[in-house]
C-alpha positions as CSV (number, residue, x, y, z in Angstrom):
1,M,25.9,20.9,18.5
2,N,23.0,19.1,17.4
3,A,19.8,21.1,16.7
4,D,17.6,18.7,18.7
5,R,19.7,19.5,22.0
6,L,18.2,23.0,21.6
7,P,14.7,23.8,23.1
8,P,12.3,24.5,20.5
9,V,11.7,28.2,19.6
10,A,8.1,29.9,18.8
11,P,8.2,30.9,15.1
12,E,7.4,34.5,16.0
13,V,10.3,34.8,18.3
14,T,12.7,33.6,15.5
15,A,11.1,36.2,13.1
16,T,11.3,39.0,15.6
17,L,15.0,38.5,16.3
18,V,16.0,38.3,12.7
19,E,13.8,41.3,11.8
20,D,15.5,43.4,14.5
21,L,18.8,42.8,13.2
22,S,20.9,45.5,11.3
23,P,21.2,44.9,7.4
24,R,24.9,44.2,8.1
25,L,24.1,41.4,10.8
26,R,21.4,39.9,8.5
27,K,24.3,39.2,5.9
28,R,26.2,37.6,8.5
29,L,23.3,35.5,9.9
30,D,23.8,32.3,8.1
31,A,27.4,31.9,8.9
32,A,26.6,32.5,12.6
33,V,24.0,29.8,12.7
34,S,26.6,27.4,11.1
35,K,29.2,28.6,13.7
36,L,26.9,27.9,16.4
37,G,26.3,24.3,15.2
38,T,29.8,23.6,16.2
39,R,29.6,24.7,19.6
40,T,29.0,22.6,22.8
41,T,25.9,23.0,24.9
42,R,24.8,21.9,28.3
43,R,21.4,21.9,30.1
44,D,20.5,23.0,33.5
45,G,16.8,22.6,34.2
46,D,14.8,24.7,31.7
47,T,17.9,26.5,30.4
48,V,20.2,25.6,27.6
49,T,23.7,27.2,27.4
50,I,25.8,27.4,24.3
51,E,29.4,28.4,24.6
52,V,30.0,31.0,21.8
53,D,33.7,31.2,22.7
54,A,36.0,31.1,25.7
55,E,34.2,34.4,27.3
56,T,30.8,34.4,25.9
57,E,27.9,32.2,26.9
58,L,24.3,32.3,25.0
59,R,21.5,31.1,26.9
60,L,17.8,30.0,25.9
61,H,15.5,29.7,28.8
62,A,12.4,27.4,27.8
63,P,10.0,27.3,30.8
64,G,7.5,24.6,29.8
65,G,9.7,23.3,27.2
66,V,9.5,26.2,24.6
67,V,11.3,29.5,24.2
68,A,8.2,31.6,23.9
69,T,9.6,35.4,24.2
70,T,12.7,37.1,22.7
71,D,13.9,38.0,26.1
72,A,14.2,34.3,27.0
73,I,17.3,34.2,24.6
74,T,20.2,36.2,26.2
75,C,23.8,36.6,25.2
76,G,26.9,37.7,27.2
77,C,28.8,39.5,24.2
78,L,29.5,43.2,24.2
79,L,26.9,43.7,21.6
80,A,24.2,42.2,23.1
81,P,21.0,42.4,22.8
82,A,21.5,43.7,19.2
83,C,24.0,41.1,18.3
84,V,23.7,38.2,15.6
85,H,24.1,35.4,18.2
86,R,20.5,35.5,19.5
87,A,19.0,35.4,16.3
88,A,21.2,32.6,15.2
89,A,20.4,30.5,18.0
90,A,16.6,31.0,17.4
91,C,17.3,29.9,13.8
92,A,19.4,26.9,15.0
93,A,16.8,25.4,17.2
94,P,13.7,23.5,16.2
95,M,10.5,25.2,15.6
96,A,7.9,25.0,18.4
97,D,4.3,24.1,17.7
98,P,1.9,27.0,17.3
99,T,0.4,28.3,20.6
100,P,-2.7,26.5,21.4
101,E,-4.7,29.3,22.7
102,V,-4.2,31.1,19.2
103,A,-4.9,28.0,17.0
104,D,-8.0,26.9,18.9
105,R,-10.2,30.1,18.4
106,P,-13.1,29.7,16.3
107,T,-12.9,31.5,12.9
108,P,-15.3,34.3,12.9
109,A,-17.6,35.0,10.2
110,V,-16.7,38.2,8.2
111,P,-18.9,39.0,5.5
112,E,-17.5,41.2,2.7
113,P,-19.8,41.6,-0.3
114,A,-17.5,44.1,-2.2
115,A,-14.9,41.3,-2.4
116,A,-17.1,38.5,-3.8
117,T,-16.5,39.7,-7.5
118,D,-12.9,39.3,-7.1
119,S,-11.4,37.0,-9.9
120,A,-8.3,35.0,-9.7
121,P,-5.3,37.2,-10.4
122,A,-3.5,36.9,-13.6
123,P,0.0,35.5,-13.7
124,G,2.3,38.3,-12.2
125,S,-0.3,39.5,-9.6
126,A,-0.3,38.8,-6.0
127,P,-3.4,37.1,-4.3
128,G,-6.1,39.2,-2.9
129,S,-5.4,42.3,-5.2
130,A,-7.9,44.9,-5.0
131,P,-10.9,44.5,-7.0
132,A,-11.7,46.8,-10.2
133,L,-13.4,50.1,-9.1
134,G,-17.0,50.1,-9.3
135,S,-17.1,46.4,-8.5
136,A,-18.3,47.2,-4.8
137,P,-22.0,48.0,-4.0
138,A,-22.6,51.6,-2.8
139,L,-22.1,52.1,1.1
140,G,-25.4,51.9,2.8
141,S,-27.2,50.0,0.2
142,A,-29.4,47.2,1.6
143,P,-30.1,43.9,-0.3
144,A,-33.6,43.3,-1.6
145,L,-36.1,41.9,0.7
146,G,-36.2,38.0,0.8
147,S,-32.8,37.7,-1.1
148,A,-30.1,35.4,0.2
149,S,-27.2,36.8,2.1
150,P,-23.9,36.9,0.2
151,P,-21.4,34.0,0.9
152,E,-18.8,34.9,3.4
153,V,-15.6,36.2,2.1
154,A,-12.0,36.7,3.5
155,S,-11.5,39.8,5.5
156,P,-9.1,42.6,4.6
157,A,-6.9,41.4,7.3
158,Q,-6.9,37.7,6.1
159,R,-6.3,39.0,2.5
160,A,-3.3,40.8,3.9
161,A,-2.0,37.6,5.7
162,A,-2.5,35.7,2.6
163,D,-0.4,38.4,0.4
164,A,2.5,38.0,3.0
165,L,2.2,34.3,2.6
166,W,2.4,34.6,-1.2
167,S,5.4,37.1,-0.9
168,A,7.5,34.6,1.4
169,G,6.7,31.8,-0.8
170,A,7.6,33.5,-4.0
171,A,10.8,34.8,-2.5
172,V,11.9,31.1,-1.8
173,L,11.3,30.2,-5.7
174,E,13.4,33.5,-6.6
175,A,16.4,32.4,-4.3
176,G,16.1,28.6,-4.4
177,V,17.2,26.3,-1.6
178,D,20.8,27.5,-1.8
179,G,19.7,31.3,-1.2
180,A,17.0,30.6,1.1
181,G,18.9,31.1,4.2
182,A,17.7,32.4,7.8
183,V,16.4,35.8,6.5
184,T,14.2,34.2,4.0
185,Q,13.1,31.7,6.5
186,S,12.3,34.4,9.0
187,A,10.0,36.0,6.5
188,L,8.1,32.7,6.2
189,L,7.7,32.4,10.0
190,R,6.4,35.8,10.4
191,A,3.9,35.2,7.5
192,A,2.9,32.0,9.2
193,H,2.5,33.6,12.6
194,T,0.4,36.5,11.1
195,A,-1.8,33.9,9.1
196,R,-2.4,32.0,12.3
197,L,-3.5,35.1,14.1
198,R,-5.9,36.0,11.1
199,H,-7.2,32.5,11.7
200,L,-5.7,30.9,8.4
201,P,-4.1,27.7,10.0
202,R,-3.9,26.0,6.7
203,G,-1.7,28.6,5.0
204,A,0.2,29.0,8.3
205,G,1.0,25.1,8.3
206,A,2.1,25.2,4.9
207,A,4.5,28.1,5.4
208,L,6.0,26.1,8.4
209,S,6.4,23.0,6.3
210,V,8.3,24.9,3.9
211,V,10.8,26.3,6.6
212,T,11.2,22.7,7.9
213,L,12.2,21.3,4.5
214,L,14.4,24.3,3.7
215,R,16.3,23.6,7.0
216,A,16.3,19.9,6.2
217,A,17.7,20.7,2.7
218,R,20.4,23.0,3.6
219,A,21.5,20.8,6.6
220,G,21.9,17.7,4.2
221,D,19.3,15.6,6.0
222,P,19.1,12.3,4.3
223,S,15.4,12.2,4.6
224,Y,15.1,15.3,2.4
225,R,13.2,14.9,-0.9
226,T,13.0,17.8,-3.6
227,A,9.4,16.6,-4.4
228,D,8.4,17.3,-0.9
229,L,9.5,20.8,-0.9
230,V,7.8,21.3,-4.4
231,T,4.7,19.9,-2.8
232,A,4.8,22.2,0.2
233,L,5.7,25.4,-1.8
234,A,2.8,24.9,-4.3
235,E,0.6,24.1,-1.2
236,L,1.5,27.4,0.2
237,L,1.2,29.5,-2.8
238,G,-2.1,27.8,-3.8
239,T,-3.6,28.4,-0.4
240,A,-2.5,31.9,-0.4
241,H,-4.0,32.6,-3.8
242,R,-7.3,31.0,-2.9
243,V,-7.8,33.0,0.2
244,G,-8.4,35.9,-2.0
245,T,-11.0,34.4,-4.5
246,A,-12.7,31.9,-2.6
247,S,-16.1,32.3,-0.7
248,G,-18.4,30.3,1.3
249,A,-17.5,26.4,1.8
250,E,-14.4,26.8,-0.4
251,L,-13.1,29.5,1.9
252,E,-13.7,27.6,4.7
253,A,-11.7,24.6,3.4
254,V,-9.0,27.1,2.3
255,R,-8.6,28.7,5.8
256,G,-8.4,25.2,7.3
257,R,-8.8,24.1,10.9
258,A,-6.3,24.1,13.7
259,R,-5.2,20.6,14.3
260,R,-6.1,19.0,17.5
261,P,-4.0,15.8,17.8
262,Y,-6.8,13.4,19.2
263,S,-10.4,13.6,19.5
264,P,-12.8,11.4,21.5
265,D,-14.2,8.4,19.7
266,G,-16.1,6.4,22.4
267,S,-16.1,2.8,22.5
268,L,-14.3,0.6,19.6
269,R,-14.2,-3.0,18.7
270,L,-11.2,-3.3,16.8
271,Y,-9.6,-6.4,14.7
272,G,-6.1,-6.9,13.9
273,L,-4.7,-6.6,10.3
274,F,-1.1,-6.8,10.1
275,T,2.1,-5.1,11.5
276,E,4.5,-3.4,9.4
277,P,8.2,-2.3,10.5
278,V,9.0,1.4,10.1
279,V,12.6,2.6,9.5
280,T,13.2,6.1,8.6
281,D,16.3,7.7,6.9
282,S,16.7,9.8,10.2
283,G,17.5,6.9,12.1
284,H,14.2,6.0,13.7
285,G,12.6,2.6,13.8
286,G,9.7,0.9,15.2
287,V,6.4,-0.8,14.1
288,R,2.8,0.2,13.1
289,T,0.0,-2.1,13.5
290,W,-3.1,-1.7,11.4
291,V,-6.5,-2.7,12.9
292,A,-10.0,-2.3,11.5
293,G,-13.2,-1.2,13.4
294,S,-16.4,-3.2,13.1
295,D,-17.5,-0.5,10.8
296,G,-14.5,-0.9,8.3
297,R,-12.6,2.2,9.6
298,L,-8.9,1.7,9.7
299,F,-6.8,2.7,12.7
300,T,-3.1,2.4,13.6
301,V,-1.1,1.8,16.8
302,G,2.5,2.7,16.5
303,D,5.8,2.7,18.3
304,V,8.5,4.6,16.6
305,A,11.6,6.4,18.0
306,P,15.4,6.6,17.4
307,G,17.0,3.2,16.9
308,G,16.9,2.2,13.3
309,V,16.0,-1.2,12.1
310,G,17.4,-3.1,15.1
311,R,14.7,-1.2,17.0
312,A,12.1,-2.0,14.6
313,L,12.8,-5.7,15.0
314,G,12.7,-5.6,18.8
315,V,9.7,-3.7,19.1
316,A,7.6,-5.8,17.0
317,D,7.5,-8.3,20.1
318,R,6.8,-5.5,22.9
319,A,3.2,-5.0,24.2
320,V,1.5,-2.4,22.5
321,R,0.9,1.0,24.4
322,L,-3.1,0.9,24.7
323,G,-4.9,0.7,27.9
324,D,-4.1,-2.5,29.9
325,S,-3.4,-4.9,27.0
326,A,-0.8,-7.2,27.1
327,L,-0.7,-8.1,23.3
328,T,2.5,-7.6,21.4
329,H,2.2,-5.7,18.0
330,R,2.6,-9.1,16.2
331,E,-0.1,-10.7,18.4
332,L,-2.5,-7.5,17.8
333,G,-2.0,-7.8,14.0
334,R,-3.8,-11.4,14.4
335,A,-6.2,-10.8,17.6
336,G,-8.6,-7.9,18.5
337,L,-9.2,-5.4,21.1
338,A,-12.1,-4.0,23.0
339,V,-11.6,-0.4,23.8
340,S,-13.3,2.3,25.7
341,G,-12.6,6.0,26.0
342,A,-10.7,5.7,22.8
343,T,-9.1,8.9,21.2
344,V,-8.1,9.2,17.4
345,S,-6.0,11.6,15.6
346,P,-7.1,12.8,12.2
347,D,-5.1,10.3,10.4
348,G,-6.3,7.3,12.4
349,R,-3.7,6.9,15.0
350,L,-5.1,5.6,18.5
351,G,-4.2,7.5,21.5
352,A,-2.8,5.9,24.5
353,G,-4.0,8.4,27.2
354,K,-4.8,7.8,30.9
355,G,-8.5,7.5,30.2
356,V,-8.2,4.7,27.6
357,K,-9.0,1.2,28.5
358,A,-8.3,-1.7,26.3
359,V,-8.6,-5.3,26.7
360,T,-8.0,-8.4,24.5
361,A,-10.8,-9.7,22.4
362,G,-11.2,-12.1,19.7
363,G,-9.7,-11.3,16.3
364,A,-11.0,-12.3,12.7
365,A,-9.7,-14.0,9.6
366,W,-9.2,-11.8,6.4
367,T,-12.0,-14.0,4.9
368,E,-14.4,-13.4,7.9
369,P,-16.6,-10.3,8.6
370,P,-15.9,-7.6,9.3
371,L,-12.5,-7.8,7.7
372,A,-13.7,-9.6,4.5
373,A,-15.6,-6.4,3.5
374,L,-12.3,-4.7,2.8
375,W,-11.4,-6.9,-0.1
376,E,-15.1,-6.4,-1.6
377,T,-14.7,-2.9,-3.0
378,P,-13.5,-2.9,-6.8
379,P,-9.8,-2.1,-7.2
380,A,-10.5,1.1,-9.0
381,E,-12.5,2.3,-6.2
382,Q,-10.0,1.5,-3.7
383,A,-7.3,3.2,-5.6
384,A,-9.4,6.4,-6.1
385,R,-9.8,6.7,-2.4
386,A,-6.2,6.1,-1.7
387,L,-5.3,8.5,-4.4
388,R,-7.3,11.1,-2.5
389,S,-5.6,10.4,0.6
390,T,-2.0,10.6,-0.9
391,S,-2.6,13.4,-3.3
392,R,0.2,16.1,-3.1
393,Y,-2.6,18.8,-2.3
394,A,-5.1,16.8,-0.2
395,D,-7.2,18.4,2.3
396,P,-5.3,18.2,5.4
397,D,-8.5,17.2,7.5
398,G,-9.5,14.8,4.7
399,G,-8.1,11.6,6.6
400,G,-8.3,8.4,4.7
401,S,-6.0,5.6,4.1
402,D,-3.4,4.8,1.3
403,L,-3.9,1.0,1.7
404,L,-5.2,-1.3,-0.9
405,F,-7.0,-4.7,-0.2
406,L,-6.6,-7.1,-3.2
407,D,-7.1,-10.6,-4.3
408,V,-4.4,-11.4,-7.0
409,E,-2.8,-14.3,-8.9
410,I,1.0,-14.0,-9.0
411,L,2.5,-13.9,-12.4
412,G,6.3,-13.6,-11.9
413,A,9.1,-11.2,-11.6
414,V,9.5,-8.2,-13.9
415,R,12.6,-6.1,-14.4
416,E,12.6,-2.3,-14.1
417,S,15.2,0.3,-14.4
418,G,15.7,0.4,-10.6
419,G,15.6,-3.5,-10.1
420,S,12.8,-5.9,-10.2
421,C,9.5,-6.1,-8.8
422,L,6.5,-8.9,-8.6
423,L,3.9,-8.7,-11.3
424,A,0.4,-9.8,-10.2
425,R,-3.0,-9.6,-11.7
426,C,-6.0,-8.4,-9.9
427,E,-9.7,-8.3,-10.3
428,G,-10.7,-6.9,-14.0
429,G,-7.5,-8.3,-15.4
430,V,-5.6,-5.4,-14.2
431,P,-1.7,-6.0,-14.0
432,V,-0.3,-4.7,-10.8
433,R,3.3,-4.5,-9.9
434,L,4.1,-5.2,-6.4
435,A,7.3,-3.5,-5.0
436,V,9.3,-4.1,-2.0
437,A,8.5,-1.7,0.9
438,D,11.9,-1.7,2.5
439,D,15.0,-3.1,1.0
440,D,16.9,-3.3,4.4
441,P,18.4,-6.8,4.3
442,A,17.6,-7.4,8.2
443,L,13.9,-7.1,7.0
444,A,12.2,-9.9,5.4
445,H,10.6,-8.0,2.6
446,R,13.1,-8.7,-0.3
447,D,13.4,-12.4,0.8
448,N,9.8,-13.1,0.7
449,M,9.3,-11.3,-2.8
450,V,12.0,-13.6,-4.1
451,L,10.2,-16.6,-3.0
452,L,6.7,-15.4,-4.3
453,A,8.1,-14.5,-7.8
454,A,9.2,-18.3,-7.8
455,A,5.5,-19.4,-7.7
456,P,3.5,-18.0,-10.5
457,G,-0.1,-19.0,-10.5
458,T,-0.4,-18.5,-6.8
459,R,-3.5,-16.9,-5.4
460,L,-3.3,-14.6,-2.5
461,R,-5.1,-12.0,-0.7
462,I,-2.7,-9.2,0.0
463,I,-2.5,-5.6,1.6
464,G,-0.3,-3.1,-0.1
465,R,0.4,0.6,-0.1
466,L,-0.5,2.7,-3.1
467,V,2.4,4.0,-5.2
468,P,1.2,6.9,-7.3
469,A,2.4,6.0,-10.9
470,P,1.1,6.0,-14.4
471,H,0.7,2.1,-13.9
472,P,-1.0,0.1,-11.0
473,R,1.8,-0.1,-8.3
474,L,1.8,-0.9,-4.6
475,T,4.5,-1.6,-2.2
476,L,3.5,-5.3,-0.6
477,L,3.0,-5.1,3.1
478,A,1.2,-8.4,4.0
479,C,-0.5,-11.4,2.4
480,S,-2.5,-14.3,3.1
481,H,-0.3,-17.5,3.9
482,P,0.0,-19.6,0.8
483,T,-1.4,-22.5,2.5
484,G,-4.6,-20.4,3.5
485,E,-3.8,-20.8,7.2
486,G,-3.5,-17.2,8.6
487,A,-1.5,-14.3,7.3
488,I,2.0,-13.0,6.8
489,D,3.5,-9.6,7.8
490,L,5.9,-9.7,5.1
491,G,8.5,-7.4,6.7
492,L,8.7,-9.4,9.9
493,D,7.8,-13.0,9.1
494,R,9.9,-15.4,6.6
495,L,8.2,-17.6,4.1
496,R,9.8,-20.8,3.2
497,R,9.9,-22.6,0.2
498,A,7.8,-25.6,1.7
499,D,5.1,-22.9,2.2
500,L,4.6,-22.2,-1.3
501,P,3.1,-24.7,-4.2
502,D,5.4,-26.7,-6.5
503,P,6.2,-24.4,-9.5
504,A,6.1,-27.5,-11.8
505,A,2.3,-27.8,-10.9
506,S,1.4,-24.2,-11.2
507,V,-0.4,-22.8,-14.1
508,H,1.3,-22.2,-17.4
509,P,3.6,-18.7,-17.4
510,V,1.6,-15.7,-18.3
511,S,3.2,-13.3,-20.7
512,L,4.3,-10.2,-18.8
513,Q,3.3,-7.0,-20.5
514,P,3.9,-4.0,-17.7
515,G,2.9,-0.6,-18.5
516,G,0.1,1.8,-18.8
517,S,-1.5,4.6,-20.5
518,G,1.0,7.0,-19.0
519,A,4.0,4.6,-18.6
520,H,6.0,6.7,-21.2
521,S,4.4,10.1,-20.9
522,P,6.8,13.0,-21.5
523,L,5.2,14.9,-18.7
524,Y,8.5,14.3,-16.9
525,L,9.8,17.0,-19.1
526,L,7.7,19.7,-17.3
527,E,7.9,18.1,-13.8
528,R,11.6,18.3,-13.9
529,R,11.6,21.9,-14.7
530,V,9.3,22.4,-11.9
531,E,11.6,20.6,-9.5
532,Q,14.8,22.1,-10.9
533,T,13.6,25.6,-9.8
534,V,13.6,24.6,-6.2
535,P,17.0,23.8,-5.5
536,A,18.8,26.7,-7.4
537,G,16.1,29.2,-7.9
538,R,14.3,31.2,-10.8
539,A,17.6,32.5,-12.4
540,A,19.1,28.9,-12.9
541,L,16.0,27.8,-14.7
542,G,16.2,30.9,-16.8
543,M,19.6,30.0,-18.2
544,L,18.3,26.7,-19.8
545,G,17.9,28.3,-23.1
546,D,15.5,27.1,-26.0
547,V,13.0,24.5,-24.8
548,S,11.3,24.2,-28.2
549,A,12.4,20.6,-28.8
550,E,10.8,19.6,-25.3
551,T,7.6,21.3,-26.0
552,R,7.2,19.8,-29.5
553,R,7.7,16.4,-27.9
554,I,5.0,17.1,-25.3
555,R,2.6,18.3,-28.0
556,R,3.0,15.4,-30.0
557,A,2.1,13.3,-26.9
558,G,-1.2,15.4,-26.8
559,L,-0.5,17.4,-24.0
560,P,-0.7,21.0,-25.5
561,T,-1.6,22.6,-22.2
562,A,1.6,21.1,-20.7
563,A,3.7,22.3,-23.5
564,G,2.2,26.1,-23.1
565,L,2.9,25.9,-19.3
566,L,6.6,24.9,-20.0
567,T,7.2,27.7,-22.6
568,A,5.6,30.3,-20.3
569,L,7.4,29.0,-17.2
570,C,11.0,29.1,-18.9
571,A,10.2,32.6,-20.6
572,S,9.1,34.1,-17.1
573,A,12.2,32.7,-15.6
574,A,14.7,34.3,-18.2
575,R,12.6,37.5,-18.5
576,R,14.4,40.7,-17.0
577,D,13.3,44.1,-18.1
578,R,15.4,47.2,-18.3
579,D,14.8,50.9,-17.4
580,H,15.3,53.9,-19.7
581,F,18.9,53.9,-18.9
582,G,19.5,50.1,-19.7
583,R,19.6,49.2,-16.1
584,L,18.0,45.8,-15.2
585,L,14.9,46.0,-13.1
586,P,14.1,43.7,-10.2
587,A,12.8,40.3,-11.5
588,D,9.0,39.9,-11.4
589,T,9.0,37.2,-8.6
590,D,5.0,37.2,-8.4
591,G,4.6,36.6,-12.2
592,F,7.1,33.7,-11.9
593,A,5.6,32.1,-8.9
594,A,2.3,32.0,-10.6
595,H,3.6,30.4,-13.6
596,W,5.5,27.8,-11.3
597,L,2.4,27.2,-9.3
598,A,0.4,26.6,-12.5
599,A,2.9,24.0,-13.7
600,A,3.2,22.2,-10.5
601,R,-0.4,21.9,-9.9
602,Y,-1.2,20.9,-13.7
603,T,1.6,18.1,-13.3
604,A,0.3,16.8,-10.1
605,A,-3.4,16.8,-11.4
606,V,-2.1,14.9,-14.5
607,A,-0.1,12.2,-12.8
608,E,-3.0,11.7,-10.5
609,S,-5.5,11.1,-13.5
610,L,-3.2,8.8,-15.2
611,C,-2.8,6.9,-12.0
612,S,-6.5,6.5,-11.5
613,A,-7.2,5.5,-15.2
614,A,-4.5,2.8,-15.1
615,W,-6.6,1.1,-12.3
616,E,-9.7,0.7,-14.5
617,P,-10.5,-2.9,-15.7
618,T,-9.0,-3.9,-19.0
């Protein structure tokens, strides 16, 4: 049984079904989820039936496409409704999006002056802990006349919801992916649902992201990356912690806002930039066409669905799904559109609703306004903007793009540990590594890079996607044609040798000196310990033993804070106190989570700082 064949289940439904299980059945839940995965299913209207065995059927009723209540999952076994099958089915099914009626309510202002004096908890304390006695003003006291009203702080209910988010995230770090089964995930789902009810959508979304990644990791999903789960866990724990300490505008950002997929944006005059193929590890394929507005804002029109690289190549020549336009994606990348009734998502995707009207209009060359202005911003400023967009802990509502628009001179190929890339020099003498966006041989990326590497001295106008690294690095997506006529979508169009200048007529070879201020930073020694915690949990990190050699190396590199964080993290992982009878006490999961969070956020901040500094002119 494929999980995608089951209807999505509301997070609170899954949490309730798991919570209602007896301790004995909870121990059997993960095995039951795996067992259901081998059973056949059939759909009849809004109901999906799973054949548990020859005599028992399990039904999921999803009116409107979502299982919204616990009684919508029924089982025919003798133990029902107190059986493990109902909870297992909910855990095996995809998660439904949160209920819009809850998510869209405005956040009420709940002033609470007594909590305004809270300080950040020390490692080992949960977020939102009570302030010291005497820190609150006396009940009934009034502020002095003319004094400013105190900044808004989180309500007690919001602090309690943040505590639950913290505890659920800390439990994942304690258990690791291997131990974070359905019961641990249900605690995250319950915490997410409570947080959403308490108007904390950012924390709720982070908890749901952790559940999604845990399921992907445990299912062996090829698109899963440990770094993504590290980021999601740090976002969850960091957001939960800040709810108890933030006030005013900071609290508003920590609460977050319920996502609305698309919002009206009136009339837009759009100019095509390029089209990139999109091929995912999960087997999806398609294209994404980038366009710019007359004010320089970037938008995308995409078409991605199951189908892999074959679909990506085919969709490029299909009409875009936007109004009445007959342009294909390739054509839109070089033409223009006039759109009325436009709708735009927070990340710049253009909606294709019934009210959207679009007609073909003239495009613009990369050297003509308004597109030429995209290349006028200095590379360091563009990199800083893109870095804010790609930051591991960027504001979810911040928007922005990770694209850079550069004028470069090709220097040649340079070898790396993972293969080779193209080296170029941009404004300010900054050497930039240009990597292949996708190595699939069916796409044109690799072949085009090989041809460009054979033409040092060629000057090009390029578009690339920032790759956060301690040296300037992009994945190359599009470039001006070497003859100066038009542009090349490097994943779809194929250059020919005749398009390139004669290498013999090029300028003399330039010495290749790749690297950057942080290219050999031992920061990875701390980063890998942060990542190692996630798959196997706290106990596995605690068995690493002495890390003094690693901390000495980090200190010699001028990173004493990183060395201290590594020492504290490993010591916290190994620490287990005993009672008066010599019995082991429960591990300090809150304390370890605090040390892990500090290390995770520090490594991300230093890595981003090194990346930003590398783009400064030499």
